[in-house]
N, C-alpha and C positions, 0 to 999 in steps of 0.2 A: 574524330572532330566533326561536329555539325557545322559545315562550312557556311550555311545560310545564317545561323545564329551568330557565328563569329563575325561575319561581314556586317550584320545588323548592329552588333555592339560596337564594332570599330567605327562605323558611320555615325552612330549615336555619340560616341566619345568625341569624334572630330567636330561634329556639329556643336556640341557643348563648348568645345575649345574656341570655336569661331565666335561664340557669344560670350567668351570670357567667363564661363561657368566652370571654373577650374575644379572646385570641390565635387561638383556633380560628375565631371569627366573622370576625376580620380576614382570616384565610386564605381564608375563603369569599368575602368581599368582593373580595379580590385576584383570585381565580379569576373572579369575575363581571366585574371591571374588564378582565381580559385578554380575555374573551369579548365584552363590550359596553363598549368604552373611553370612550364619550361618554354613557353612561346617567346621567342626573341623580340618580336614587335611589342608584345604586351609588356615585357620586362623593361625594355628600353624606353617605351613611352611613359610608363609609370615613373621610372627613375628621372627622366627628363622633366616631367611635370612637377615632381616633388622638388627638384632642384630649382626650377623656375619660381616656385612659390616660397622659396627660402627655407624649406624643410631639409636642410643639408644632411643631418644625421640619418633621416629616413631615406633620403635620396642615395646616400652612400650605401646603406644596407640593400636597397633595391638594385643598385648598380653591382654590388657584390654578387647578388643572385644572378644577374645577367652574365657576368663573366664566368661564374661557376657553370651555368647552363649552356653557354656559348663560348667556350674557351678559345676557339679559333677565330673569333670575330675581332679583328683589329680595331674597328670603330668602337666596339663595346669597351675594349681596353683603353682606348683614348679617352672616352667619356669618363670612365672610372678614374683614370689618372687625373683628369681635370678636377673631379670632385675631391680626390685625395689632396691635390695641391691646394684647393680652396680651403680645405680643413687644416692646412698646415702640416700635413703628414708627408713631408718631402721625400724621404727615403722610399716610402711605399709608392708615392707618385712616380718617382724615377723608375722603379721596377715596372710599374704599369705602362709608362711611356715606352720603355724598352721592349716590353712585350708587344705593344701596339706596332712599333716600327719593325720588329722581327716578323710579325704576321703580315704586315702591309708596309713594305719599305717605301712606298710612294705616298704615304700619309703625311703630307707636309706639316699639318698642324701638330701632329705628334712630335715631329722633330723640333718644332718651335717650342712646344710645351716642355720637352725634355731640356732644351737649352735654357729656358727660364728657371727650371728646377735646379739644374746644375749651377746656374749663377747664384741662386739662393744658398746652395750648399758650398759656395766658394770654390767650385771645381771648374775653374775658368778654362783650362786646356780642353777638358771634355766638352764644355759649353761651346767652345769655338767649333769643334767638330760637328756637333748637333746643329748649330746655327748655319754652318756652311752647307750642310745637307739640306736644310730648310730653304736656303737661298738658291740652291741648285734646282730645287723642285718648284719654287715660286720666285723666279728672278725679278719679277716686276712688283712684288709686294715689299713695301718699305719696312715692315715690322722686323723681319729677320735681320735685314741689313742694319737697322737702327740698333738692335740688341748686340749684334756682332761688333759694331763700332764701339759701343759702350764697354764690351768685354775687353777689346783691345786697349782702351784707355785704362781699365782696371789692371791690365797686365803690363802697363807702362810701355805700350807700343803705339805711340802717337802717329807714326808714319803709316801703319796699317789702318788706323782710324781715318786718317786723311784720305787714303785711297778709297775708302768706302764713302766718305762724304763727297768726294769728287764724282764717284760713280752715281750717287743719289742725285746730284745736281742735274744729271742727264734726264731723269724721269720723275723725281720727287723733290723739287727744289725747296719746298717748305720744310720737309723732314731734314734735308741737308742743312738748311739755315738753323733749324732747332738744335741740331747736333753741334753746329759751330758755336751757337750761344752757350749751350750747356758745357761744352768742353773747352772753350776758349781757343779752339783751333780755327785758323782762317785758311781757307782753301780756295784756289783759283777755280776756273771754269770746269765743266764736266770732262771726264776722261774721254780721250779721242779714240 
């Protein structure tokens, strides 16, 4: 690998992105992919830019190349799973999220994504487990808690949802109020 050429092209692509010249940056990434077809940075950057510009099918193909060339990269699998979910390919997305969390058990966003896919697949018991893991890793983020409360409602477990709403009142009162409005559950103050 010609390190200087690689760095020059990388800097050029980043500069083009700063000036929102996405097509030109994509052309640079394509040049880099031709020179270094298995480079993780190049494959990931290209897939990300394709996804950002709404070229989902191309982004998915680029992401597939990434996970084929870097099968031990949990973040790559997370991004691939996200694209699969966006494309409505939920079973495949679930497998990719599972691969991401196996490779990187601390990847909280992958646990959250897995929970969302499991909800879409109506696998609520499994969704609870994934979302609980997400909330363990990101206890102050309201997103996992919100989805977990919604799943408890879907499972006809209003008492569990109330516990979560009470918990959210302690650090995210707006999200707690939103859940109260959406579910019709009225909960007292934050958990002590």
